[in-house]
C-alpha positions in Angstrom: -31.0 82.6 9.0 -33.2 84.5 11.2 -30.2 86.6 12.2 -30.2 87.6 8.4 -33.6 87.9 7.2 -37.1 87.9 8.2 -39.7 90.1 6.7 -41.5 89.9 10.7 -38.2 91.6 11.8 -38.2 94.2 9.8 -41.8 95.0 10.1 -41.3 95.0 13.6 -38.2 96.6 13.7 -39.5 99.5 11.6 -42.3 100.3 13.6 -40.2 100.6 17.1 -38.2 103.5 14.7 -41.2 104.9 13.8 -42.5 105.4 17.6 -39.5 107.6 18.5 -36.2 109.1 17.5 -33.7 106.8 18.5 -29.5 107.9 18.6 -28.5 104.2 18.1 -29.8 100.5 18.2 -27.0 98.4 20.5 -27.1 94.5 20.8 -24.8 91.9 22.7 -23.0 90.1 19.4 -23.5 91.2 16.1 -26.9 90.3 13.9 -26.1 91.3 10.4 -30.1 91.4 9.8 -29.8 94.8 12.8 -26.9 96.3 10.3 -28.8 96.0 7.6 -32.4 98.0 8.5 -30.2 100.2 10.7 -28.1 101.6 7.7 -31.7 101.4 5.8 -33.1 103.8 8.4 -29.2 105.7 8.8 -29.5 104.6 12.4 -26.1 104.0 14.1 -25.4 100.5 15.2 -23.2 99.5 18.2 -23.0 95.8 18.9 -20.3 94.4 21.7 -19.6 90.4 20.6 -18.4 88.3 23.8 -18.3 85.1 21.3 -15.8 83.7 19.9 -15.8 82.6 16.9 -18.8 84.3 15.5 -19.5 83.2 12.2 -22.1 86.2 11.4 -18.5 88.7 11.5 -18.0 87.9 7.9 -21.2 88.8 6.5 -20.5 91.6 4.0 -22.7 93.7 5.8 -20.0 94.5 8.8 -18.7 97.0 6.3 -21.5 98.7 6.4 -21.1 102.7 7.9 -24.1 102.3 10.6 -22.1 99.2 12.4 -19.3 100.1 15.2 -18.8 96.5 16.3 -16.6 96.0 19.2 -14.5 92.9 19.8 -13.1 91.2 23.0 -10.3 89.2 21.8 -7.2 91.2 20.5 -6.3 89.0 17.7 -9.5 88.5 16.1 -9.5 92.5 15.9 -6.5 92.8 14.2 -7.6 90.3 11.8 -10.0 92.5 10.8 -8.2 96.0 11.0 -5.5 94.6 9.3 -8.0 93.8 5.8 -9.0 97.4 6.2 -12.5 97.0 7.9 -13.1 100.3 9.5 -15.8 99.2 11.4 -14.6 97.0 14.2 -12.5 98.2 17.4 -11.4 96.2 20.4 -13.3 96.6 23.1 -12.1 94.0 26.3 -15.1 92.6 28.3 -15.6 93.8 31.5 -17.5 92.2 34.9 -20.2 94.0 37.4 -19.6 93.3 40.9 -22.5 95.3 42.3 -24.5 92.6 40.6 -22.4 89.4 41.0 -21.7 90.3 45.0 -25.1 91.6 45.7 -26.3 88.3 47.2 -24.6 85.7 50.2 -25.3 82.2 49.5 -24.6 80.8 53.1 -26.5 77.2 51.7 -23.9 76.7 48.5 -21.4 74.2 49.4 -18.0 74.8 49.6 -16.0 73.4 46.8 -12.5 72.8 46.8 -11.9 73.1 42.9 -15.2 74.1 40.1 -15.5 74.3 37.1 -18.6 76.0 35.3 -18.8 75.7 31.7 -19.0 73.2 28.2 -17.6 69.9 27.7 -18.8 70.2 23.8 -20.4 66.5 24.3 -24.1 67.6 24.1 -25.3 66.0 21.1 -25.4 69.9 19.6 -21.9 70.7 20.1 -20.9 67.3 18.9 -20.2 69.0 15.3 -16.4 66.5 15.2 -18.2 63.7 14.9 -20.5 64.8 11.8 -17.0 64.3 10.2 -16.1 60.9 11.4 -16.3 59.1 8.1 -14.0 61.1 6.3 -11.3 58.4 4.3 -8.9 57.3 6.9 -5.9 59.2 6.1 -8.0 62.4 6.2 -9.5 61.1 10.0 -5.6 60.2 11.1 -4.6 63.2 10.1 -7.3 65.9 11.6 -7.3 63.9 14.8 -3.3 64.9 14.8 -4.1 68.7 14.6 -7.1 68.5 17.3 -4.8 66.7 19.7 -2.0 68.9 19.0 -4.0 72.4 19.1 -5.5 70.6 22.6 -2.2 71.5 23.7 -1.6 75.0 22.7 -2.5 78.1 24.6 -2.5 81.3 22.8 -1.9 80.5 19.2 -5.0 78.5 17.3 -3.4 76.9 13.9 -6.2 74.7 12.9 -7.1 77.0 10.1 -4.2 77.2 8.5 -3.1 73.7 8.7 -6.3 72.6 6.5 -5.3 72.0 3.2 -7.8 71.8 -0.1 -7.3 68.0 0.5 -8.4 67.7 3.7 -11.4 70.6 3.4 -12.8 68.7 0.4 -12.4 65.1 2.2 -14.7 67.2 5.2 -17.1 68.6 2.1 -17.7 65.2 1.4 -19.2 63.7 4.3 -20.6 67.0 5.7 -21.3 69.9 3.7 -21.3 73.3 5.6 -24.2 75.8 3.8 -22.7 78.9 2.2 -24.6 81.8 3.7 -25.6 84.3 1.2 -24.4 87.5 2.7 -21.2 85.6 4.2 -17.5 85.7 2.7 -16.3 82.8 5.9 -14.4 79.7 4.1 -14.8 76.5 4.8 -11.1 76.3 6.3 -12.9 79.5 8.9 -16.3 77.0 9.6 -14.0 73.3 10.0 -11.6 74.5 11.9 -12.9 77.2 14.4 -16.8 74.8 14.9 -15.9 71.8 14.1 -12.1 71.1 15.0 -11.8 73.8 17.5 -14.6 72.9 19.8 -13.7 69.1 19.5 -9.7 70.8 21.4 -11.2 72.7 23.7 -13.3 69.3 25.1 -9.9 67.5 25.0 -8.3 70.4 26.9 -10.8 70.7 29.6 -11.3 67.1 29.7 -7.9 66.7 30.4 -7.5 68.7 32.8 -10.5 68.3 34.8 -9.6 64.4 34.4 -5.7 64.9 35.9 -7.1 67.2 38.9 -10.2 65.0 40.0 -7.4 62.5 40.4 -6.1 64.7 43.3 -8.6 66.6 44.6 -11.9 67.2 44.7 -13.3 68.6 41.5 -16.9 69.8 40.7 -18.4 70.5 37.5 -21.5 72.1 36.4 -22.0 71.4 33.0 -25.1 70.7 30.9 -24.7 66.5 30.8 -23.5 64.1 33.8 -20.2 63.8 32.7 -19.7 60.8 35.0 -19.3 58.4 32.4 -15.8 59.7 31.3 -14.8 61.8 33.8 -15.3 59.2 37.0 -13.5 61.0 39.6 -15.5 64.5 39.4 -18.2 65.4 41.5 -21.0 66.5 38.8 -22.9 69.4 39.6 -25.9 69.6 36.7 -27.0 72.4 35.1 -26.3 76.0 36.6 -28.0 79.1 35.9 -26.0 82.1 34.8 -27.4 85.3 36.7 -28.3 83.3 40.1 -26.1 79.9 40.4 -22.9 80.8 38.7 -22.0 83.4 40.9 -22.4 81.2 43.9 -20.5 79.3 42.4 -18.0 81.7 42.1 -18.0 82.5 45.5 -17.7 79.5 47.2 -15.3 77.7 45.5 -11.8 77.8 46.8 -10.3 77.4 43.4 -12.3 78.3 40.0 -11.3 76.8 36.7 -11.2 79.2 33.2 -10.2 76.4 30.5 -10.3 78.7 27.6 -12.1 77.7 24.5 -9.2 77.3 21.7 -10.9 79.8 19.5 -10.2 82.6 21.6 -6.7 83.6 20.7 -5.7 86.2 23.0 -8.8 87.8 24.9 -10.1 87.3 28.5 -13.5 85.2 28.2 -16.4 86.5 30.2 -15.9 83.6 32.6 -12.8 84.3 33.6 -14.4 87.8 34.2 -17.1 86.8 36.0 -14.6 84.7 38.5 -12.9 87.8 39.3 -15.8 90.0 39.6 -17.7 87.6 42.0 -13.9 87.9 44.3 -13.3 84.1 43.1 -10.0 83.0 42.9 -9.0 82.1 39.0 -6.5 79.7 38.4 -6.7 80.0 34.0 -4.4 78.8 31.7 -2.4 81.0 30.0 -4.0 84.1 28.1 -2.1 86.8 26.9 -4.3 89.6 28.1 -5.1 88.3 31.2 -1.5 89.2 31.6 -2.2 92.7 30.3 -4.6 93.4 32.8 -4.1 91.5 35.6 -0.8 90.5 37.6 -0.1 87.0 37.2 0.4 86.0 41.3 -1.0 88.8 42.0 -4.3 88.9 40.8 -4.8 85.2 39.5 -2.7 82.0 38.7 -2.1 81.1 35.4 -0.9 77.1 34.7 1.4 75.9 31.9 0.8 72.0 31.6 -1.9 69.5 33.9 1.1 68.7 36.0 1.5 72.6 36.3 -2.2 73.2 37.7 -2.2 70.2 40.3 0.8 71.9 41.5 -0.5 75.2 42.1 -3.9 73.6 43.2 -1.8 71.6 45.9 0.0 75.0 47.0 -3.4 77.5 47.1 -5.9 75.0 48.8 -2.8 74.5 51.4 -2.6 78.2 51.4 -6.1 79.9 52.3 -4.7 83.6 53.3 -2.7 84.1 49.9 -5.2 82.4 48.0 -8.1 84.9 49.3 -5.5 87.8 49.0 -4.9 87.2 45.2 -8.6 86.9 44.7 -9.4 90.5 46.6 -6.7 92.2 44.4 -8.5 91.2 41.4 -12.2 92.1 42.2 -10.7 95.6 43.7 -9.2 96.5 39.9 -12.2 95.6 38.5 -14.3 97.8 40.9 -11.5 100.4 39.6 -11.0 99.7 36.1 -13.1 97.2 34.6 -17.2 97.6 35.0 -19.5 98.5 32.3 -19.7 102.1 33.7 -15.8 101.8 32.7 -15.9 99.9 29.1 -19.1 102.2 27.7 -17.2 105.6 29.0 -14.7 104.1 26.6 -17.2 102.4 24.1 -18.6 106.0 23.4 -14.7 107.7 23.4 -14.5 105.8 20.5 -17.8 106.4 18.9 
């Protein structure tokens, strides 16, 4: 709740505002408490959201006139825009090739295939387990929904599929506390945080398991995954700023398996891979095809079998793979840097 109410933050915030004259306050992701005090002091608040879902977007503070909130997922932006929220805008994420490619990492091992990201199996992510004690019928129904969503990219149907009876069953075993300034529904919270993550976990484990049966696949994640992905190589945790670029640069194929709640947008992982000059093999994402050309800048798969086929092809066609990766980083350097995005942002402001 500290992102919504904090007397300590208010005192600190006011002390900074009093020391100088500020044109705006900027944050990555949206914080209701910042909006609250910016609105009170009539200071512009700019936030650029890179998470999806982000429950704080359902705070009533989003309508504060001081806000300029930028979302990277076009589908999410359209939801708020069509609801009459005029303080929310669309702006895709980007990459910084100058930083990402600043260092060469000769000591980093070369990987055939790698994945960097959460498998949603660490304890804090296992929200699905908290609803395991629902009645048998609801448990089976929810499992079927989660499994179906795991096989679908680009369309998130879980929230619409939750009936009042299913919501009541989940609330009975694991009620979700309401935020005093929030208008998010239980259906939103259960679908995006409990069920959506589980669908993503299933999708990621399925692709990694099938690929690892044919290729050397290295997984960098929070906890050792060998117990349920016995064929992968566990690479351990990785530091975002220093370790991650080394992996992306030294992997022949970098996987992006998008969180299911990101319906159309390009996740930060994909931008970072391309911005490192890495070769990207991704699930289908609508906006990837809007900003880049499939087959020219990146490759997308439509199923686990398709991923296996395309992985085999590009591991055996090195020149083509390198050319595709170079095409993408050239486009990013020309059109999709932070400089480009900030220019777009201020044009909209």
